[in-house]
Every structure is written in C-alpha cells, then in structure tokens.
C-alpha positions as CSV (number, residue, x, y, z in Angstrom):
1,Y,25.1,-88.7,29.9
2,V,23.8,-85.3,31.0
3,K,25.4,-83.5,34.2
4,P,23.1,-83.2,36.9
5,D,23.0,-79.4,36.5
6,S,21.6,-79.7,33.0
7,R,19.0,-82.1,33.6
8,R,15.2,-81.8,33.4
9,T,15.9,-79.2,30.3
10,G,15.0,-81.8,27.5
11,I,18.7,-82.2,26.6
12,G,18.5,-86.0,27.5
13,A,15.3,-86.9,25.8
14,A,16.8,-85.0,22.7
15,L,20.1,-87.2,23.1
16,V,18.0,-90.3,23.2
17,K,15.6,-89.3,20.2
18,A,18.9,-88.6,18.0
19,V,20.4,-91.9,19.0
20,E,17.2,-93.7,18.2
21,E,16.9,-91.9,14.8
22,A,20.8,-92.5,13.9
23,A,20.2,-96.3,14.5
24,Q,17.3,-96.6,12.4
25,V,19.1,-94.7,9.6
26,L,22.1,-97.2,10.0
27,G,19.3,-100.2,9.6
28,H,19.1,-101.4,13.2
29,S,15.6,-102.4,14.5
30,E,16.3,-102.4,18.2
31,L,18.5,-100.9,20.8
32,Y,19.3,-102.0,24.3
33,L,20.7,-100.2,27.5
34,Y,21.1,-100.4,31.2
35,T,20.2,-98.0,33.8
36,A,19.0,-97.8,37.6
37,Q,15.8,-98.8,38.5
38,A,14.4,-95.2,39.2
39,T,16.0,-93.8,35.8
40,A,14.4,-96.5,34.0
41,E,10.8,-96.1,35.3
42,T,11.0,-92.2,35.1
43,F,12.8,-91.4,32.2
44,Y,13.2,-94.3,29.6
45,A,9.8,-96.1,30.1
46,P,7.8,-93.1,29.1
47,M,9.8,-92.7,25.7
48,G,9.0,-96.5,24.8
49,W,11.8,-98.4,26.5
50,G,10.6,-101.7,28.0
51,E,12.5,-103.4,30.9
52,I,13.5,-107.1,29.7
53,F,15.8,-108.0,32.9
54,A,16.6,-106.6,36.2
55,P,20.0,-108.1,37.2
56,T,22.6,-107.1,39.8
57,Y,25.8,-105.6,38.1
58,E,28.9,-105.0,40.2
59,G,26.9,-105.1,43.4
60,R,24.2,-102.7,42.2
61,S,20.6,-103.4,40.9
62,V,20.3,-102.4,37.4
63,V,17.7,-102.6,34.5
64,I,18.4,-103.8,31.0
65,M,15.8,-102.1,28.5
66,Q,14.9,-102.5,25.0
67,K,13.4,-100.2,22.4
68,V,12.1,-101.7,19.2
69,L,12.3,-98.9,16.7
70,G,9.7,-98.0,14.2
71,S,10.2,-98.2,10.3
72,H,13.4,-97.4,8.8
73,I,14.1,-93.7,8.3
74,S,15.8,-92.5,5.2
75,S,19.0,-90.4,5.4
76,R,18.4,-86.8,4.3
C-alpha cells in the first residue's frame, strides 16, 4: 500500500516489482491479487497483470488478477 500523498512517484511499481522478484527467487511461478477495477486497469494491467475474475466482495466490485512470472531468478 502506498499512501495517497506518495503515489505517482514510482514507489508502487517498485514495490510490485520487488514482490514479483522475491516470489521468483522463492520458486513461485504465479501471483494473484485483488483490487478495484480502476486500479486494475491503470496500475496493474500495464505491468503485465491479467484480470481473471471480477466478483463483488463485501458489497464492492473487485478484480482478481494473476501474474505469471518469468523464469526463475537466482538469488544473489
């Protein structure tokens, strides 16, 4: 999560990339998340995340997304 006053600075994208890389190092081949529709379209989709389901959760429309990770990254 990035506080609103720190958004649009690249912090969010850097956090997502770090999580993706850490997951690969740990041997995971895919990740999943849920978010609001607008965030799915404007933030995650451009980074290669794909929508797989759009349910209502606790009265709100959300999007479940998946990212298939690339080849395994060796730890340094």
